N, C-alpha and C positions, 0 to 999 in steps of 0.2 A: 708671526706667533713664535715665541721662544720654545725651545725643547722642553723646558720645565712646564710650560703651559700645556703642550701636547701631552706630556706624561701625566699631568694632573687630570686632563680631560679623559685619558684612557682609564685612569683610576676611578673617576666618578662618571663613567660612561652611562648615559641615561637609559632607562628602560622605557621604550616607546610603547604607546597605546594604540598604534595604527591598526587598521584592518585592510585586507584586500577584499574588495567586493566584486561579486559576479552577478551580472544582470542581463536583461534583454538588450540587444543593440538597438532595437526599435520599440520604444514604449507603446506605440500604437498597435504593435503586433507582438504582444508578449509571448516569449517562449520559456520564461522562468515562472514557476508556479509556487504560490504560497503553500507552505506545509505546516503541520502542527506536531507536537511531540506525542500527543495521546496519553498524557499523564494527568491532566486536570481539565476542567471546563473553563471556557471564557478566553478572553484575548491573551491572557498570560501564557496560554498554551501554544501560541503561535511561535514558530522559529524566527527569532529576531537577532540582529547584530547588537553590539553594545550600545549603539547610538539610536536604537529604536526603529530603524527601518527594517521592514520584512524583506531582506534580500539574502542571497547566498553570500557567505563570508568565510574567510580563512579561519580554521579551527572550528568551523560550524558545519552546517548541512545545507544542501541546495537540491532543487529538482528542476530539470530542464527537458524540453522536447527533443526527441532524437533528431539527428542529422542537421542540427542548427548551429549557428555561431553564438558565442557569448561575449559579453563585454566585461573587461577586467579594469578596475580602477583602484587607486589608493585613497583611503579615507583616514584622515588623521583624527586622533582622539582628543580628549579634553586635557590630557596631561601636558603641562608646560614643556616637557622634554620633546614633545612632538614638533615643537617650533624649530628644532634643530634640523629636521628633515627638509632638504631642498630639492631633491630629485630622486628618481627611482627608475629601474629598468628591469624588464622581465627576461629571465634566461630560459626557463621552460616550464610547462605544465604537463607532467606525465600522468597517465591514468593507469592505476593498478586495479585489478578485479578484487573485490572483497568477497571472502568466502565464509565469513561469520563474525561473531562477536565473542570475545573472551569473557571470563568471569569478572573482569574489572571494567566491562563495557567498552573495551578498546576494539577497534577494527582489526580483524585478521585478514591480511591480504596476501596475494600471490607474491613470489619473490621478484618477478620481473614485470615491468610495465607492459601492457599490451598495445599501447599507442601513446603518441605525444601530440598534443594539440598544436596545430600550426598557428603562427602569428600572421593573421591575414592582413592587418594594417594597424597603424598607431596614429594617434592624434594628440596634439597639444604638447606642452613642455613642462618640465619640473614636476611638482607634486600633482598637478592637474592632468598629467598624461594618462591616456586610456589606450588599451589594446583590444582589438577584436581578434578572438581566437576561434579556431574550429576547422572543419565542422566536427561536432560530436558524433559518436558512433550512430549508425543508422539502425539501431535496434535497442531493445530494453537492456539496461545494464545497471549494476550496483558497483560503484567504483570509489577508489580513494584517489583524489587529485593531489599529486605531489608537486608543490609550487616552489620554484627556486627563483629568487629575485635579488636585486641589489638595491640597497638604500644608501643615499649619499647625504651626509649631514655636516653641519658647520656651526661654530659659535657665531653669535651676532658680530657683525663688522670684521670678520676674519675670513681668510680664504678657506675653501673646503679642507677639512682635516682628515676625512676618512670615509670609507665605504664599507658596509657590511653585506656579506653574502648570506641571505637568510632563507632557510627552508621551512615551509609551512605545509599544512595539509587541509583538505576539505572533503567531507563525505558527499558524494554526488549520486543522485538517482536520475537515470535517463529513462523517460517514459514515451509512450506512443503519442499522446496528446494530453490536453488539459484534463486532470482528474475530474471526475464527475460525482455528483451526490450519490451516496452519503460521504464520499471521500473528497470533499471539496471544502476546505483544504484536506489533502491526504495526510494520513498519520505516518510518522517516521517508522513506527513499529510495524505497520502494515507494509509499507514500501520495502522494508528490509526482507520481508518474506516474498512479496509479489515480484520484486525485481530480481531476486535470486532464483526463484522457481521459473520465471519466464525469461531468464537471461538469454540473449541472442535472438529473441523473437522480434520480428519486424512488422507483423500485421495483427490486426484486431482478431481475425478469425483464428489464427494460430495461438494467440495469447490466451483467449478464453478457453480453448481446448486444453492447453498445457496446464493452465491454472486449475481447471476442473480435475484433471488427472492427478496433479501433484497434491491437491488437497485430499483426494481419496487415498492416495498412497502414503501420505505423511500424517494424516489425522486419525483420530479414534472417534468413531460415531457409535454411541451407545444406543442400542435398540430399546424398544419398550420393555419394561415399564420404568426406565431410569429417569424419572421426572426431576430428580434432584440434580441432574447434570444440565439442566436447562438454563440458558443465559439470556432469556428474553422475559420481558414484563410488559404490562399495560397493553396487552394484545387486544385488538379489535379487528373487524373485517376491513378496516382501512389502514392498518399498520400496527407497529409495535416498537418498543425500545429494546435495542440490542446492547448489552453491557460488554462492549468490545474489549476494554482494558482487562476486565475480569476473565474474559474468554481466552485472552492471550497469555495469562499467567501460567507458567509451566508448559505442559504438553498441549498441543492443539486437540482439544477433545470437547465433545458436547453431543447434543441430539441433532437429528436431521434438520430441525428448525434452525438451529445455530449454524449448521453447515451452509444452509441456503443463504443466510444473512452474511456469513463471512465470505462466501464465494462472491457475492455482490461487492463487498469491500475490496477484495483482491482485484477483481476485474475493473472496477471503476477507479481504483488507485493508479493504474497505469494508463487510464484514459482510453480503454478499449471500446467499451459500450456503455450506454445508459441502461445497465442491467437492473432488473427489479425482482421482487419476490411475490409469489402468488400461492394461494391455497386451493385445494381441490374443490372445496365448497364452503359456504358460510359457517361460522361458528354455531349458528342456530340449528344447523342440520347435523352437526357432529355429535358424537357420543358424549353423554354427560349424565352422571347419576343413574346409570342403567338404561338410558333412553337415547335414541338417535342413531345415526348411521356410523358404521365402521367400514374400513377397507380391509378385506381379507386378501393379502398379497399373494402374488406368485413367488417363486423362490428368489430371494435376494441375499446379498452378502454385504454386511455393514463394513464401512471403512475401518481398517486396522483392528477390528474387534475379533478377539478369540471367543468372547462371550457377549452376545449370543452368537452361535454358529450360523452358517448359511442355512436358510430355511424360509418357511412361510410365516408371516406375522400379521397381527391385527394392528391397525392404525385408527386413531380417532379421525384423522384427516392427513393429507399429504401436503407438505410445503416445499416449494422448489424455486430455483432461480430461473428467470425468463428474460428473453429479448423478443418482444412481440409474442408469437405463439410457439416459439422454440424453447425447449427446456434443457438446462444444464443441471445435472444432479451429481453431487460429490459425496453425499452422505452414505450412499450404498450403490452397489452395482447389481445388474440383473444377471441371473444365471440362466442362459438360454442355449439349449442344445449342447450342454456340457461346457459352454464358454462363459466367461465373466465379461459382461459388456456394460460400459458406462453410457448413460444418456448424455451425449455431447451434441447439442444442437438438435435434439430429437423433436419431431413434431409432437406437440402436446396431446392432441386428440388421437392421432392414428398410431403413434409409436409409444410415447411415454405412458399414457393411461393404460393401453392394452398390455404393455410389458409389466406394469406394476400390479394392476388389479385383476385378481382372479374372480372376485365377486364383491358387490356391496351387500352388507348385511344390516338390516334395521332392527333395533332392539326396543322392547318395551319392558320396563321393570326387569332388565337383565336377561330377557329371553328374546331369541331371534323370532321375529314375526314376519319378515319379508326378506327376500334375496333378489338381487338384480345383477344381471350380466353387465360388464363394463360397456358394452356396445348398446345397451338398452337406453334409449333416450329418457325413459321414465326414472332412471337412476338419479342419484343426488349430484353427480358430477356437474359442477357449475363454477368454473374457475373464478376466484374471488380475491380482490376486486378485479373487474374486467380488464383493466390495464396494468394490474400489479401495483405494488406499493414499494416505496423506498424506506427501508428500516431507519429508524432514528438511532444513531450510534452515540454512545456516551462513554466518557472516561470516569464516570461516577462509580462508586463501590456498589456491588450487587446488594440490593436490599435483603 
């Protein structure tokens, strides 16, 4: 090749359309999980690379299981200039902790990487070369993967003429296990919250506790009668639709019903538990048009709310997050013996109900006609449905 040809090549240097892909080393034992943006309904909302595969990719987003290895490969695009690429090599993949998103939707990360992924092995040659990297951190993390690699390219029928050192990035969520319904696939918008709040957590027990406390500390739960703050619709005794995209606009704020649903989304997004939602008793028993049961509470303190202040309140019914018969409550805390206490894995019958309910009151035509102690089996307490329900989450606009 003449110098003039080299000079000409440098002047018309192609813009490559390649991507680096990150996936499970063993397709029969996947550790990479599909995720969705949470911006619209349907298949178009899934996180996908340019070529249609739902995989982690450079300049994109990926979600992996903690303490596992990942496979990195080079995938060429449809642009003819990609035919110039004949080989590639990996220099490093450094992980930086992400601390937030700026007003232009760019990741804000720490100045220094907290770890570099080891190259465990490589296989193949040329463009088809793959690397096994790892292991990933053994805990929940939200990070920015900083990728440095070399691309080797050439003209047809000519010796190699150059190599580019290229830096790219990929947003990465590291979770405990496969996300569970309703976060299957998990939403990017939810993972950015759950993986930040539960950062550094390595067990399901610790994750559900820290997410419950973080939602109480960072959210605003409006007490009754703020029904206009409700983000649920189509409620029956078997479930309801939670307008999650609408709930996440602006500050994290809503009613206790919304908090129960969102806590389920947080916990299932990191694969901690198959958490569900439950109510204190069926809708048919609850207060409506001046008739039915109400809960007159003990002293409680709503999350982040200055109004209403801590005190005793009336509820048509209680709605809470459960695993089995254990309750996690992030919408409000109990004030017991001068202390503020959250229900974190509280026994539903012996602890949560007794801490919440001062008495049940039944109304007819707006008048109290019956009162029941929370320990009285004749009261309305009848957790519904028996096994709880999984809220239907949607990216649709709130009706």
